[in-house]
N, C-alpha and C positions, 0 to 999 in steps of 0.2 A: 330321856339323856338330860342331865345335872351337868351342868360347866359353868365352872369360877374362872373369871376374867379378872386378873388382878392388871389396872389400871390407874397410876395415884395422878394423873395430869388430866384426867376425864370429867370431873366432875361440871366444870362449867358444859359441858355439853347435857346435864340435866337441871342446873341450875341454870341459866345466863345471867346472873348477879354476880356469881362467885369470879372473886378479881386474879383468881391464874389463868393465866391463857391452856387453851388446848393446842395437841399439836396433828399432826398428821397420823402419828401412831396412834394415839387415841382415838381419833376423826376415825378409821379404819374400823378398828374394836367395836367402837359403839353403832357405827352399819352395819356390820357383820351381826355383832348378837342381836341389832332388831330384828336381819332377815333371819336369822337362823329361828328364833322364839316364834317367829308371825309365820314363817311357811316351813319349818323343821320339824316341829313340836320339841324344839330345845329349851328347858330349864335354865335361864341365864342368871348367874348368880355375880354382880359385876361391882369387883372390890376395887371403889374409888376414894381421895380422899380433900378434903374440902373444909369452909370455915364454920365453928360450930360444934357444937357437940356428936360425938356416935351417934346413928343412928343409920335406920330402912326403910326404905317406902320405894315404891312401885313404878317406874317412868314408863309408861305406855305399857309394853312385856315385858320388861328390865326388873328385875329384883337388884337395885342398890343397895350395896352394903357401904354406907360414907363413912371412915375412919377422922377421926380431929385430923386437921393442919397444926403441924405445930408451926411454931411463928421461929422457934428460935433455931439456927444450922444443928447444933447442939440434940436438942429435942429431937429434927426429923431424923438424925441418923439412928439415933439410940433409940428414943420412944417410938417412934416412927416405924423402925424397923418390928419395933415388937407389936403393936396396935395390927399393922400388913401379916404378921404373922398368926397372930390370934384369929383372925378374918378368916384366913385361908384353910386352919385349922378347924374350922368351926361353920364354914356355909358347906351346906350340903352338897356334893361333887360326884363326880366319875371319872372327869378330867379336869385339867389346869392349862389355861390359855394362859400367853404371857408375850407380850412387842416390844421389844428395842430393849437393848443391853441396858443394865444396870444392874442395882444393889438387890432390885426387886426379882431378877434371873435368877437368884440364887436362893432368895425368900421362896419364890415359887418351887422350886426342882426340891428345896430342904424340905416344905410341906409335902409337897406330891410324895418322898420317897418316906418319912414316917406313914404318912397315910394310904401309902402303896397304890396309889392311881399313876395312871400317865400324864406325863410333861410335854406340852406341845409350845416351842417354843418359834417367835417368826420376829425376822428381823425387819429392822426398820431403818437400818444407813450401811453405808460398806465400814463403816466404822466399827459394826456389831460382826464384821468377816475379814479384816483386814488387820486384823492383830493391833490394831491401835488398842482397843479396851485389856485387852493382856500385857503389854507393855506398860501401861502405866503401874508404877511403881505400887508399892502398900495394899491395900486392902482391896480396894475397888478392883486391882486387877487378877487378886487370886478370887472376890467373890463373884466374879464373871464364867471367868473359866470354870468355876465348879460349875455354877447354873447351866453352861452353853453343854458341857459333859454330860453331863445328868437328864438332859432334857430328853425325852423318848421318842422326839422327834423335831424336827425342824424347817419352818417354812421360809424361804426366800424369796422377793419381792421379784427378782430379773436373773435373767442365764448368768449376768455376771458374778451378782455376789454369791451363786449355787456354785460356780467353777471358783471361787476367790475360800469358800468355807471348804472346799472338797480337798482344794490344794492345799489347806493351810493343817486343816485338823484331818483327812480322811472321810469327814462326816458325810454324806451326801445326804438330799434336801430336797423337798417339795416346791417348785414355784410355782405360786400364785400373786396371779400380779392386784393392783392396787385397785379394789372394786366402789361402783357407786352406781348408785339409779341411773340408768340411761334414759331422758326427756324422748319424747317421742317425735320433736318438734325444736327448732329452735327458732325464736323471733329475731327482728330486726335488729342490730347492731348500734346502735345513732352515738354511742359512746366510742375514744379513743385507745385508749393504755391503759392497762391497768397492772398494779404491784401486792400481792398479798403477803404477809408472812409475820412472825414477828420479831422482835427489835432484839433479832440475836449478832452476835458478831458472825455467825458463819451466812446467817440468811444476805449480809453484806449490805443494808437499808440504804447508805453512805452514796454508794453507787448509783440507785437508782434516782435519788434525788440530784446527782449532776448529768444525768441522762432527763431529765425533767429542766435541770438550769440550761440545759445545750439543747433546748427547741422549745423555746420562747412560745410558738404557733399552736403548739398541741398541746391536748388535753388530758391530762390525765390524772387517774385515782391512787390512791395507796393507803392499804388495810394494814395498819404498822400499831399491833399490841403491844403494850408491855412487858418484858419475860423478866431476864434476868439483873439484866443491865439498868439500872433508875439513871444514869448517867448518860449510857447512849441513848437512852429514848428522849431523857431533856435535848440531848442535840440535833436529835431526827426530828422531833416535832418542832423544836423553836425554826429551824431550818427549812423546814414543809409550809411554814406559817409566811415566810419571805416569796414565795412560788405562786406568782399567781393562778399560773395554769396549772394547779396541783389540787384538787380536793381530799384531804387530810381524815380517815378516822384511824380513831387512837384503839377499836376494835369494834367486831359485830360480828354478829350472830353467825353461825353455819346458814340459816336460811339464807338472811340477804348476803353471804359471798356468791349463793349459787344465782340470785339476779343479777348481782354484777358480772360475775364469769357471764352471764347469759347474754349480757348487755353492750359488752365492751368485742370493741373488734382486736387485741390483739392483748395479749397476756405476757411478761415479762419475768426474769428469774434472772437474780442477780447471786445468788448462793455460790458458793465458792465447796461445799459439801451438805449433797444428799442422799436418799436412797433413792426410792422412785417419790419426787414429791404430787403428794396428795392435789395440789394447783397442775399438774399435769392434766391430771384426768380431769378434774374441774372442768379445765380451760378443751381438753380434747373430746368430754361427751356435749357440750355446749357448741362446741364447732370454732372454738378460737385458737387461733396460730398461735405459737408460742417464738418469742425468741428468747433465748440463755442464751447467759453469758458462758457458762464452763459446765454444765452439767448437761448431759444427753445419754441419759441410762441405753444402753445395748444400742447408743448411735439409733433410736428409732428417730428423731427431731428433723435427720441429715436424711436419713436412708427411705424412710418413711414419707417425706415429704412432708412433712404437719408443723415447721418451725423452722429457725434458724439458730445455727449455734452459732453467738455471733462474736465471743472472744472475748477479753474483760475490759478493752477500752472502750471509755464516752463515745470515740467518733465511730468504732466499729459497731456498737449496740447503737445509737443514732442512725445509724444507714440502713442496718437494717430492719429497724423501726418503720423508716422513711419510705421503703422499699416495700414493704406488704400493706402500707398505708397509700403507696400511690399506685399500686400495681394490683388492679382489682380484678384481671384474669388470675392470677400467682394468687391472690388472699381466697378465691374461691376455690382455690384446689386444694389446696393446702386447708381449707375448713373442712371439706368434702371429705378429704383425708384421713384428717383427725377424726371426724366424726364415725366412719366405716370404723377406723381402727380403735375407737371406745366400745361401739356394739361388741366385736368379738372380743377382743380381749379384757375390759372392762366390766363388764355386766354383772352385778350384784347376785344375780338371780342365778346364773351358771357358776359363778365363783364360789359364791355360799352352797352350794349343791356339794362340790366339790370340797370343800372347809370340810362337810357333816358326814359325807363319805369318810375320809381321814379320820372325823374324830370315833366317828364308831367302829372304823379297825382296829385303831390305837388300842380302845376300850376294850374291845373281843380280843384280840392279843395280849394286852398286857391279863385281864383275866384268865386266859388258858396258863 
């Protein structure tokens, strides 16, 4: 099987020196693509975007089609769409896959329609299913609606996303949890509290800095690469430099984040909007309980006792962090629960096999 994936912000996963950050949607496609190629005999053509001229190269078992990053917003909107479309029309494929609502959804849907191939769309956020994209005025909303309606099938991350999509559009979907390689063992955790995320408003990095400031005797680590707001990043990095109990990293590789999740006792999430954060899966698989301000997909933190949904106030967040740091019995329970949950729901071997089965079903049905 030939599978073509369109994921424009994934180039840093192939070329770590690329300045554009990747997110959870890109990481998921990268991990699933590797598993499909290495274990399920799927030839993956991965279309992404990065600095420098157009090129094609091999990365482990994947064929990467890199289109150029257009430095001007207008260039990305017009020429960038044309670049995406030409790549989708050229790549050998039996089926298209794209994750996260955007103009790319429409481009992939149109290319699939022209080439008479199935298109599998994967959600990456509640925004993809709650009507937010469609409610946007202008071209973006129209294009996303077009792509979503013309997808051959849809994969959602959680039952909540599936219910919302069905309620709003009448479309059913397959729930496939975010997937990672689950380590056989976890090391000792000598370090305290970790935050990993892009410097975006919805990630709310300032709230984490307030927590660090409120707990001066607790060591914290923050990984916060620049995203789309240089002014916000300047404010965050400036304040981070004033906090002696904080180790601040403006960007690390995915492999380095793995080591950080493995070595920290608690992971903090301050986002105000997410789908199912990849940082949750990284926390769970390394037995790191989560303290979240408000994100708790399908209420799993509370009901499965893997973390604490603390509320958005700094005092409430600090209380939850202290509770897990000081109550070793509670921490051990939450850590064990998180590991068990990750093994059942987030093992990439199991989930990639399910995805591969769905890909074969779609290509077979489409050809008939």
